[in-house]
Short mmCIF file of the C-alpha atoms (twelve columns), coordinates in Angstrom:
data_MODEL
# 
_entry.id   MODEL 
# 
loop_
_atom_site.group_PDB 
_atom_site.id 
_atom_site.type_symbol 
_atom_site.label_atom_id 
_atom_site.label_alt_id 
_atom_site.label_comp_id 
_atom_site.label_asym_id 
_atom_site.label_seq_id 
_atom_site.Cartn_x 
_atom_site.Cartn_y 
_atom_site.Cartn_z 
_atom_site.pdbx_PDB_model_num 
ATOM 1  C CA . UNK A 1  -22.551 -170.627 35.615 1 
ATOM 2  C CA . UNK A 2  -19.481 -171.507 33.571 1 
ATOM 3  C CA . UNK A 3  -17.424 -169.046 35.622 1 
ATOM 4  C CA . UNK A 4  -18.358 -170.731 38.917 1 
ATOM 5  C CA . UNK A 5  -16.155 -173.511 40.241 1 
ATOM 6  C CA . UNK A 6  -17.805 -174.737 43.457 1 
ATOM 7  C CA . UNK A 7  -15.300 -177.557 43.859 1 
ATOM 8  C CA . UNK A 8  -12.562 -174.908 44.070 1 
ATOM 9  C CA . UNK A 9  -14.669 -172.559 46.199 1 
ATOM 10 C CA . UNK A 10 -14.361 -169.798 43.553 1 
ATOM 11 C CA . UNK A 11 -17.080 -167.615 42.056 1 
ATOM 12 C CA . UNK A 12 -17.420 -164.274 40.299 1 
ATOM 13 C CA . UNK A 13 -18.514 -162.794 43.643 1 
ATOM 14 C CA . UNK A 14 -14.931 -163.274 44.832 1 
ATOM 15 C CA . UNK A 15 -13.841 -160.624 42.317 1 
ATOM 16 C CA . UNK A 16 -14.357 -157.042 43.577 1 
ATOM 17 C CA . UNK A 17 -15.230 -155.580 40.155 1 
ATOM 18 C CA . UNK A 18 -17.826 -158.258 39.358 1 
ATOM 19 C CA . UNK A 19 -19.332 -157.932 42.849 1 
ATOM 20 C CA . UNK A 20 -19.665 -154.144 42.501 1 
ATOM 21 C CA . UNK A 21 -21.259 -154.481 39.060 1 
ATOM 22 C CA . UNK A 22 -23.747 -157.053 40.399 1 
ATOM 23 C CA . UNK A 23 -24.724 -154.691 43.224 1 
ATOM 24 C CA . UNK A 24 -25.662 -152.054 40.637 1 
ATOM 25 C CA . UNK A 25 -28.051 -154.442 38.893 1 
ATOM 26 C CA . UNK A 26 -30.305 -155.010 41.882 1 
ATOM 27 C CA . UNK A 27 -32.674 -157.991 41.973 1 
ATOM 28 C CA . UNK A 28 -32.430 -159.710 38.589 1 
ATOM 29 C CA . UNK A 29 -33.096 -163.252 37.389 1 
ATOM 30 C CA . UNK A 30 -30.280 -163.132 34.842 1 
ATOM 31 C CA . UNK A 31 -27.052 -161.171 34.656 1 
ATOM 32 C CA . UNK A 32 -24.453 -160.963 31.893 1 
ATOM 33 C CA . UNK A 33 -20.963 -159.636 32.575 1 
ATOM 34 C CA . UNK A 34 -18.755 -158.528 29.706 1 
ATOM 35 C CA . UNK A 35 -15.170 -157.701 30.652 1 
ATOM 36 C CA . UNK A 36 -13.147 -155.755 28.108 1 
ATOM 37 C CA . UNK A 37 -9.446  -155.719 27.479 1 
ATOM 38 C CA . UNK A 38 -9.589  -152.067 26.478 1 
ATOM 39 C CA . UNK A 39 -7.453  -149.556 28.403 1 
ATOM 40 C CA . UNK A 40 -10.471 -147.195 28.439 1 
ATOM 41 C CA . UNK A 41 -12.189 -146.326 31.745 1 
ATOM 42 C CA . UNK A 42 -14.971 -148.925 31.271 1 
ATOM 43 C CA . UNK A 43 -13.402 -152.322 31.981 1 
ATOM 44 C CA . UNK A 44 -16.572 -154.265 32.752 1 
ATOM 45 C CA . UNK A 45 -20.113 -153.921 31.456 1 
ATOM 46 C CA . UNK A 46 -23.069 -155.706 33.018 1 
ATOM 47 C CA . UNK A 47 -26.651 -156.221 31.948 1 
ATOM 48 C CA . UNK A 48 -29.447 -157.614 34.115 1 
ATOM 49 C CA . UNK A 49 -32.953 -158.764 33.281 1 
ATOM 50 C CA . UNK A 50 -35.909 -158.169 35.564 1 
ATOM 51 C CA . UNK A 51 -39.463 -159.530 35.404 1 
ATOM 52 C CA . UNK A 52 -42.496 -157.465 36.324 1 
ATOM 53 C CA . UNK A 53 -43.729 -160.264 38.612 1 
ATOM 54 C CA . UNK A 54 -42.348 -163.468 40.104 1 
ATOM 55 C CA . UNK A 55 -44.832 -165.436 37.982 1 
ATOM 56 C CA . UNK A 56 -43.229 -164.197 34.805 1 
# 
């Protein structure tokens, strides 16, 4: 949540690359986004966590 600034109306979803990465994760309860400064083709890695049930 540190990257969200509701008072400014800004969020990671406003960034096309973060939004596309989030769409790949599907329905997760936690997502981590790790941008890189490398010139290599992978500029953003994302990892999501899913639970087997809503109770978990």
